[in-house]
ChimeraX commands (.cxc) that place a marker at each C-alpha (Angstrom):
marker #1 position 2.99,-0.88,15.46 radius 0.5
marker #1 position 4.47,0.20,18.75 radius 0.5
marker #1 position 2.87,1.11,22.03 radius 0.5
marker #1 position 3.18,4.37,23.88 radius 0.5
marker #1 position 1.36,4.62,27.22 radius 0.5
marker #1 position -0.94,1.79,26.14 radius 0.5
marker #1 position -1.99,3.52,22.91 radius 0.5
marker #1 position -1.02,1.96,19.59 radius 0.5
marker #1 position 0.71,4.25,17.13 radius 0.5
marker #1 position 1.64,3.46,13.56 radius 0.5
marker #1 position 5.26,3.30,12.47 radius 0.5
marker #1 position 4.86,4.30,8.84 radius 0.5
marker #1 position 7.77,6.00,7.15 radius 0.5
marker #1 position 7.20,8.81,4.65 radius 0.5
marker #1 position 8.44,6.46,1.90 radius 0.5
marker #1 position 5.90,3.79,2.85 radius 0.5
marker #1 position 3.17,6.41,2.97 radius 0.5
marker #1 position 4.15,7.68,-0.50 radius 0.5
marker #1 position 4.19,4.12,-1.87 radius 0.5
marker #1 position 0.77,3.42,-0.36 radius 0.5
marker #1 position -0.70,6.59,-1.88 radius 0.5
marker #1 position 0.86,5.80,-5.28 radius 0.5
marker #1 position -0.59,2.28,-5.25 radius 0.5
marker #1 position -4.06,3.46,-4.22 radius 0.5
marker #1 position -4.03,6.31,-6.76 radius 0.5
marker #1 position -2.91,3.94,-9.52 radius 0.5
marker #1 position -5.64,1.46,-8.58 radius 0.5
marker #1 position -8.21,4.25,-8.77 radius 0.5
marker #1 position -6.91,5.35,-12.19 radius 0.5
marker #1 position -7.17,1.73,-13.35 radius 0.5
marker #1 position -10.75,1.47,-12.05 radius 0.5
marker #1 position -9.72,-1.16,-9.53 radius 0.5
marker #1 position -8.11,-3.43,-12.15 radius 0.5
marker #1 position -5.25,-4.88,-10.11 radius 0.5
marker #1 position -3.56,-6.54,-13.08 radius 0.5
marker #1 position -3.47,-3.25,-15.00 radius 0.5
marker #1 position -2.36,-1.34,-11.89 radius 0.5
marker #1 position 0.50,-3.78,-11.30 radius 0.5
marker #1 position 1.61,-3.40,-14.92 radius 0.5
marker #1 position 1.43,0.40,-14.63 radius 0.5
marker #1 position 3.52,0.29,-11.46 radius 0.5
marker #1 position 6.06,-2.11,-12.98 radius 0.5
marker #1 position 5.50,-4.77,-10.32 radius 0.5
marker #1 position 4.07,-8.27,-10.38 radius 0.5
marker #1 position 0.46,-8.89,-9.47 radius 0.5
marker #1 position 1.63,-10.94,-6.47 radius 0.5
marker #1 position 3.77,-8.02,-5.26 radius 0.5
marker #1 position 0.78,-5.70,-5.58 radius 0.5
marker #1 position -1.37,-8.08,-3.51 radius 0.5
marker #1 position 1.38,-8.36,-0.88 radius 0.5
marker #1 position 1.70,-4.58,-0.62 radius 0.5
marker #1 position -2.08,-4.13,-0.39 radius 0.5
marker #1 position -2.23,-6.75,2.36 radius 0.5
marker #1 position 0.60,-5.03,4.23 radius 0.5
marker #1 position -0.97,-1.58,4.03 radius 0.5
marker #1 position -4.34,-3.00,5.08 radius 0.5
marker #1 position -2.70,-3.86,8.41 radius 0.5
marker #1 position -1.75,-0.19,8.88 radius 0.5
marker link #1:1,2 radius 0.2
marker link #1:2,3 radius 0.2
marker link #1:3,4 radius 0.2
marker link #1:4,5 radius 0.2
marker link #1:5,6 radius 0.2
marker link #1:6,7 radius 0.2
marker link #1:7,8 radius 0.2
marker link #1:8,9 radius 0.2
marker link #1:9,10 radius 0.2
marker link #1:10,11 radius 0.2
marker link #1:11,12 radius 0.2
marker link #1:12,13 radius 0.2
marker link #1:13,14 radius 0.2
marker link #1:14,15 radius 0.2
marker link #1:15,16 radius 0.2
marker link #1:16,17 radius 0.2
marker link #1:17,18 radius 0.2
marker link #1:18,19 radius 0.2
marker link #1:19,20 radius 0.2
marker link #1:20,21 radius 0.2
marker link #1:21,22 radius 0.2
marker link #1:22,23 radius 0.2
marker link #1:23,24 radius 0.2
marker link #1:24,25 radius 0.2
marker link #1:25,26 radius 0.2
marker link #1:26,27 radius 0.2
marker link #1:27,28 radius 0.2
marker link #1:28,29 radius 0.2
marker link #1:29,30 radius 0.2
marker link #1:30,31 radius 0.2
marker link #1:31,32 radius 0.2
marker link #1:32,33 radius 0.2
marker link #1:33,34 radius 0.2
marker link #1:34,35 radius 0.2
marker link #1:35,36 radius 0.2
marker link #1:36,37 radius 0.2
marker link #1:37,38 radius 0.2
marker link #1:38,39 radius 0.2
marker link #1:39,40 radius 0.2
marker link #1:40,41 radius 0.2
marker link #1:41,42 radius 0.2
marker link #1:42,43 radius 0.2
marker link #1:43,44 radius 0.2
marker link #1:44,45 radius 0.2
marker link #1:45,46 radius 0.2
marker link #1:46,47 radius 0.2
marker link #1:47,48 radius 0.2
marker link #1:48,49 radius 0.2
marker link #1:49,50 radius 0.2
marker link #1:50,51 radius 0.2
marker link #1:51,52 radius 0.2
marker link #1:52,53 radius 0.2
marker link #1:53,54 radius 0.2
marker link #1:54,55 radius 0.2
marker link #1:55,56 radius 0.2
marker link #1:56,57 radius 0.2
marker link #1:57,58 radius 0.2
view
């Protein structure tokens, strides 16, 4: 997050935005099952939790 004239703006790259959408779409397809979503994405469950935590801050 950076500030411009006192207003916070998000610094999210298009790649980060695409990753976020992919994760959320996959979670929806897996009915919220994080373990299944992580397997579908080819990442560990811990990595999925870390990414969700990161994107929650945005």
